C-alpha positions in Angstrom: 0.0 0.0 0.0 1.5 3.4 -1.0 1.5 6.4 1.2 -1.0 9.1 0.6 0.5 12.1 -1.2 1.0 15.1 1.1 0.7 18.5 -0.7 0.9 20.5 2.5 3.9 22.6 1.2 2.0 23.4 -2.0 -1.1 24.4 -0.1 0.9 26.6 2.3 2.4 28.4 -0.7 -1.0 28.9 -2.2 -2.5 30.2 1.0 0.5 32.5 1.5 0.3 33.9 -2.1 -1.2 37.3 -2.7 -4.0 37.0 -5.2 -5.5 33.8 -3.9 -9.2 33.4 -3.0 -9.5 30.8 -0.2 -12.6 28.5 0.0 -12.9 25.9 2.8 -15.4 23.1 3.5 -16.2 22.8 7.2 -16.9 19.2 8.4 -14.1 16.8 7.7 -11.9 19.6 6.4 -11.6 22.4 8.9 -12.9 20.3 11.8 -12.7 16.6 12.4 -15.9 14.5 11.8 -17.8 13.5 14.9 -20.5 10.9 15.6 -23.2 13.6 15.3 -23.2 17.0 13.5 -23.4 18.9 16.8 -20.5 17.0 18.3 -17.8 18.6 16.2 -15.3 21.0 17.8 -13.2 23.8 16.4 -9.6 23.3 17.4 -7.8 26.0 19.4 -6.2 28.7 17.2 -8.3 28.0 14.1 -10.7 30.9 14.5 -7.8 33.3 15.0 -5.9 31.8 12.0 -9.0 32.2 9.8 -9.3 35.9 10.9 -5.7 36.6 10.2 -5.7 34.8 6.8 -8.9 36.6 5.8 -7.4 39.9 6.6 -4.3 39.2 4.7 -6.3 38.3 1.6 -8.5 41.4 1.8 -11.5 39.4 3.0 -11.3 36.8 0.2 -11.8 33.8 2.4 -15.2 32.0 2.5 -16.6 28.8 3.9 -18.5 26.4 1.6 -20.5 24.0 3.7 -23.5 21.7 3.7 -24.4 23.1 7.1 -26.8 26.0 7.4 -25.1 29.4 7.8 -26.4 29.9 11.3 -24.5 26.8 12.5 -21.3 27.9 11.0 -21.6 31.4 12.6 -22.3 29.8 16.0 -19.2 27.6 15.8 -16.9 30.3 14.6 -18.2 33.1 16.8 -17.2 35.9 17.2 -15.7 35.6 13.7 -18.2 36.2 10.8 -17.0 35.2 7.3 -18.5 35.1 3.9 -20.2 31.7 3.7 -22.3 29.4 1.6 -24.6 27.0 3.5 -26.6 24.0 2.5 -24.4 23.5 -0.6 -25.1 27.0 -1.9 -28.8 27.3 -1.1 -27.9 30.0 1.4 -25.1 32.5 0.8 -23.7 35.5 2.6 -21.3 37.7 0.6 -18.4 39.7 2.0 -20.7 42.7 2.0 -23.1 40.9 4.4 -25.8 40.5 1.8 -27.8 37.3 2.3 -29.3 35.4 -0.6 -31.4 32.3 -0.7 -31.9 30.1 -3.8 -35.3 28.7 -4.7 -35.7 25.1 -3.5 -38.0 22.2 -4.5 -40.4 20.6 -2.1 -38.6 18.0 0.2 -41.4 17.3 2.7 -42.0 13.8 1.4 -38.3 13.0 1.8 -38.3 14.4 5.3 -41.4 12.3 6.3 -39.8 9.1 5.0 -36.5 9.8 6.7 -38.2 10.6 10.0 -40.3 7.4 9.8 -37.2 5.4 9.2 -35.4 7.1 12.1 -38.4 6.4 14.4 -37.9 2.7 13.7 -34.1 2.7 14.2 -32.8 5.0 17.0 -29.3 5.0 15.6 -30.4 7.1 12.7 -30.4 10.9 12.8 -32.4 13.2 10.6 -31.2 16.7 9.9 -33.6 19.2 8.3 -32.2 22.1 6.5 -33.5 24.8 4.1 -34.6 22.8 1.1 -32.6 19.7 2.1 -32.8 16.6 4.3 -29.8 14.7 5.6 -30.1 11.2 7.0 -27.0 10.3 9.1 -26.2 6.6 9.8 -22.7 7.0 11.4 -24.1 5.4 14.6 -25.7 2.6 12.7 -23.5 1.8 9.7 -25.1 -1.6 9.3 -28.2 0.3 8.0 -26.5 1.9 5.1 -28.3 -0.2 2.4 -31.7 0.3 4.0 -31.1 4.0 4.3 -30.0 4.2 0.7 -33.0 2.3 -0.5 -35.4 4.5 1.4 -33.8 7.8 0.5 -33.5 6.9 -3.2 -37.2 6.0 -3.3 -38.1 9.2 -1.6 -36.0 11.4 -3.9 -37.4 9.8 -7.0 -40.8 11.1 -6.0 -39.5 14.7 -5.7 -38.6 16.5 -8.9 -35.6 18.7 -8.7 -34.1 16.9 -5.8 -30.7 15.1 -6.0 -29.4 12.5 -3.5 -25.8 12.8 -2.4 -24.0 9.9 -0.7 -21.4 11.3 1.7 -19.5 10.0 4.6 -22.1 8.0 6.6 -24.8 10.4 5.4 -27.3 10.5 2.6 -28.5 14.0 1.7 -31.4 15.1 -0.5 -30.7 18.5 -1.8 -31.8 20.8 -4.6 -30.3 19.6 -7.9 -29.8 23.1 -9.2 -27.4 24.2 -6.4 -24.0 22.9 -5.5 -20.7 24.0 -4.1 -19.2 24.7 -7.5 -22.0 27.2 -8.2 -21.6 28.8 -4.8 -17.9 29.4 -5.4 -18.7 30.7 -8.9 -21.1 33.2 -7.4 -18.4 34.4 -4.9 -15.9 34.8 -7.7 -18.2 37.3 -9.4 -18.0 39.6 -6.4 -15.5 41.7 -4.5 -13.1 40.8 -3.0 -12.9 37.4 -4.7 -13.2 38.5 -8.3 -9.9 38.4 -10.3 -8.2 36.1 -7.8 -7.1 32.5 -8.1 -9.5 30.2 -6.2 -8.2 27.5 -3.9 -10.8 25.1 -2.4 -10.3 22.4 0.2 -12.9 19.7 0.9 -13.1 16.1 1.9 -16.3 14.5 0.6 -18.3 13.8 -2.6 -20.3 17.0 -2.0 -17.1 19.0 -2.6 -16.3 17.5 -6.0 -18.3 20.2 -7.9 -16.2 22.8 -6.1 -13.0 21.1 -7.1 -14.1 20.9 -10.7 -15.0 24.6 -10.8 -11.9 26.0 -9.2 -9.6 24.0 -11.4 -11.4 25.0 -14.6 -11.0 28.6 -13.3 -7.3 28.2 -13.1 -7.2 27.4 -9.4 -6.5 24.4 -7.2 -8.7 21.8 -5.5 -7.4 20.1 -2.4 -8.9 16.8 -1.3 -8.6 16.1 2.4 -8.4 12.4 3.2 -8.5 9.3 0.9 -10.8 8.3 -1.8 -11.1 9.2 -5.5 -11.3 12.9 -6.4 -11.0 15.4 -9.2 -8.8 17.5 -6.9 -5.2 17.9 -8.0 -3.8 18.2 -4.5 -4.2 16.0 -1.5 -3.8 16.2 2.3 -3.9 13.4 4.7 -6.3 14.8 7.3 -8.1 17.9 8.7 -5.2 18.2 11.0 -2.8 18.7 8.1 -5.1 21.4 6.7 -5.3 23.2 10.0 -1.5 23.1 10.2 -1.2 24.8 6.8 -3.8 27.4 7.8 -2.0 28.2 11.0 1.4 28.4 9.2 0.0 30.6 6.4 -1.6 33.0 8.8 1.8 34.0 10.2 4.0 33.5 7.2 5.1 36.4 4.9 2.8 37.0 2.0 4.5 36.1 -1.4 3.7 37.0 -5.0 3.6 34.5 -7.8 
């Protein structure tokens, strides 16, 4: 078995280069995954490093998450960053303007997921704006049953796409994804005209990797598994180390 490539030095250079626009996923990238969504913790020094790095890039640092924006804000308080939540359904620009995309009806998916979770206590249903996530991390043996139920539910809901992430199945609007969210940021100040760098860990981040690399930037896959990202880091810890180093290193020009 070969060792996983470690592109930490390359990422540090990108994060330290003037003219970069930095985009980061949250769960599994900035923070370690936890058994439940509310169990994650932000490591010491990360909020301060994000604030410093955002300042050095003129505010061109945003989080691109499947979580609702309100959860991101609570975990990073008192820091408030530009952020896209629910895979781009919600978005707050650097100017503070909040936009919400139109979403299809997901009530039938929610009802089916809740009925399944009522039968199996190890399952957790997370309701978001226009999306429903079914977590089975505490009951991995139920993966196939969850996939069967969620697939059937989504097929009955036009405009809804099912994503299979790390121990989670998420029904979300087909018309929005993380690539589109990053593209929207790149049309606005202070991101416009910069080279995008996006780090993520899961299948939900692949659209973001594809967009930034087509735009002349770099995708960074955190962890193992196939990916369109050109760069690779072993773990969220490796990403945090690069962020902390970049926040105090001299800014360079390409």
